[in-house]
N, C-alpha and C positions, 0 to 999 in steps of 0.2 A: 658303202656296201659294194663289194666286188662281185660281179656277176660272171658265172662260168657256164659254158656249154659242155656237158659231160654225160657219161653213161650211168644209168641206174640198172642194176641187175634185177631181172625177173626170171621166171622159169623155174623148173625143178632141179634137184640135185643131178649133176653131171649132164644136164641139158640146158645150158644157159641161153637166155635171150636178153636183150638190153633195150631200154628206152633211152632215147636221146632227149635230155631235158635241159632247160635253162634254170639255174639255181644259184642261190647265194653260196659263195665259196666256203662259208663257215658251216653250212649244213652237212650232215653226214651223207655218205654215198647213196644209201637207199632211203634217205629222209625226205623232208619237205622240198618241193620244187615250185618254181614260178609257172612254168609252162612246158608241156611235152611237145617237142617239135619233130620227133621222128622215132624210128624203130630200127634195131639192128639185130639180125640173127646170124651169128657166125657159122652155123651149121648148114645154111643154105648158100649154095654157090652163086646163083643168080637171084635177083630180086630179094636178096637178104637185107637190103637197106631201103627204107622208105623215109623220105625227108619232106618236110614242109619248107621248101626253099625260100619262099617269101618271108616267113617268120624268122628263119635263120639269118637271112640277110638283114632283117630289121634289127635283131639282137646284136649282130656283129657291128652294125652301124652305131648302136647305142653304147658300144664299148665292151661287150661280153667277150671273154677270153676263152677260146676252145681248148680242150685238153689235147694232148698229143694224138690220141687215137681219133678223136673227132676231127682234128685238122687233117689227118690222113684220109679219113672217109670223105671229107669235104673236097679234098684235092682230087680224089678219084672221080668224084661226081662233077668236078669243074666249078663248084661253088666258091671255093677259096680263091681261085684265080680271078673269077668275076668280081669278088669282093675287093681284092687288092687292086684290080684295075680301076674300079669306081673310086676307091680311096685315093689312088694316085691322081686321078682326074680332078678331084675336089681340091687338092692342095697344089697351088701354083708354086713353082720353084722360086725360092727366095734368091734375090740377087746378092752376090757376095760383096760385102762392103769392106773397103780397106780402112783400117783404123788409123786415124791421124795421130793418135798418141803413140803408136808403135813407131812411126817415122820420127817423131820428135825425141824419143828417148835416146837413140844412138847419138844424136847430135849433142845432147846434154852431156853424155859421157865423154865425148871428145873435148868439150870445153873444160871439163874438170881435169882431164889429163894434161891439156895445154897449160892450165893455171898451175898445176903441180910442177910441171917442167920449168915454167917461168920462175917460180919461187926457188927452185933448186939452183938455177943459174944465177939469180940475184944474190942468193946467200953465199955463194962461193966466191 
């Protein structure tokens, strides 16, 4: 099951407002959802967004994918940056390993070329 954080439309005609919900990606836009984590009113300039930051961080850590609009809202509030910072701290950088097989392959090719050259000189 793929979980998404996205908008669900509420409000009347020509006066939209949206709920920010966590839902299964297969459910319809205004259909069933798992949890409501915020509210967005595009008509209000200030305080048009209310978020439950704690629950959003929880769902992001569980693998929920935000829609493009939600990612923009989270970026403006600073939640997305906080999430990416905590995600980067959890993953230690893996050391680059040099493959030994990559070093042995060119040597094998050289020996094949040498053998081919030797057989040509012997046959002449």
